[in-house]
C-alpha positions as CSV (number, residue, x, y, z in Angstrom):
1,M,-8.7,-14.5,-18.5
2,P,-6.3,-16.7,-16.4
3,E,-3.4,-14.9,-18.2
4,V,-4.7,-11.5,-17.3
5,R,-5.3,-12.6,-13.7
6,A,-1.8,-14.0,-13.5
7,T,-0.3,-10.8,-15.0
8,F,-2.3,-8.7,-12.5
9,W,-1.0,-10.7,-9.5
10,D,2.5,-10.7,-10.8
11,N,2.5,-6.9,-11.1
12,M,1.0,-6.6,-7.6
13,A,3.8,-8.8,-6.3
14,K,6.5,-6.7,-8.1
15,T,5.0,-3.5,-6.7
16,M,4.9,-4.8,-3.2
17,H,8.5,-6.0,-3.5
18,M,9.6,-2.5,-4.7
19,L,7.7,-0.8,-1.9
20,S,9.2,-3.2,0.6
21,E,12.7,-2.4,-0.7
22,M,12.1,1.3,-0.4
23,V,10.7,1.0,3.2
24,A,13.6,-1.3,4.2
25,K,16.2,1.1,2.8
26,R,14.7,4.0,4.7
27,A,14.4,1.9,7.9
28,G,17.8,0.3,7.6
29,R,16.3,-3.1,7.6
30,D,16.1,-6.1,5.2
31,A,13.3,-6.1,2.6
32,D,12.3,-9.6,3.7
33,D,11.8,-8.5,7.4
34,L,8.3,-9.3,8.4
35,A,7.7,-5.8,9.9
36,V,8.9,-4.2,6.7
37,R,6.6,-6.4,4.6
38,V,3.6,-5.8,6.8
39,F,4.2,-2.0,6.8
40,A,4.6,-2.0,3.1
41,G,1.5,-4.0,2.7
42,A,-0.5,-1.6,4.8
43,L,0.8,1.4,2.7
44,F,-0.1,-0.5,-0.4
45,G,-3.6,-1.3,0.9
46,V,-4.1,2.4,1.7
47,A,-3.1,3.4,-1.8
48,M,-5.4,0.8,-3.4
49,S,-8.3,1.7,-1.2
50,L,-8.0,5.4,-2.0
51,S,-7.5,4.7,-5.7
52,F,-10.8,2.9,-5.8
53,R,-12.5,5.6,-3.8
54,S,-11.2,8.3,-6.1
55,I,-12.7,6.5,-9.1
56,E,-16.1,6.2,-7.3
57,Q,-15.9,9.7,-5.9
58,P,-13.7,11.9,-8.1
59,E,-14.1,14.9,-5.9
60,T,-12.2,13.1,-3.1
61,N,-9.1,14.9,-1.9
62,I,-6.8,11.9,-2.1
63,Y,-3.9,13.6,-0.5
64,A,-5.9,14.6,2.6
65,E,-7.4,11.1,2.8
66,F,-3.9,9.5,2.5
67,A,-2.7,11.6,5.4
68,E,-5.7,10.6,7.4
69,A,-5.2,7.0,6.6
70,L,-1.6,7.2,7.6
71,A,-2.7,8.7,10.9
72,L,-5.1,5.8,11.4
73,L,-2.2,3.4,10.9
74,E,0.0,5.3,13.3
75,D,-2.8,5.2,15.9
76,G,-3.1,1.4,15.6
77,M,-6.1,1.3,13.4
78,P,-8.8,2.2,15.9
79,L,-12.3,1.5,14.6
């Protein structure tokens, strides 16, 4: 199991790095910029959360919920 866990985390890190590079390019910033990494992490977290939700509730409109989640991020995550 440790090998599977290590592979899982390695793939997560690679995905986060790719997402950070895409965000950085669009924003005209460096991929290692803290704001870029935090923003990419928030997007990644939204995607993961909605992926789990769509498995648990297949009728979920993932596109509508993604848009709603982005609006929550934009509004500063009011709870």
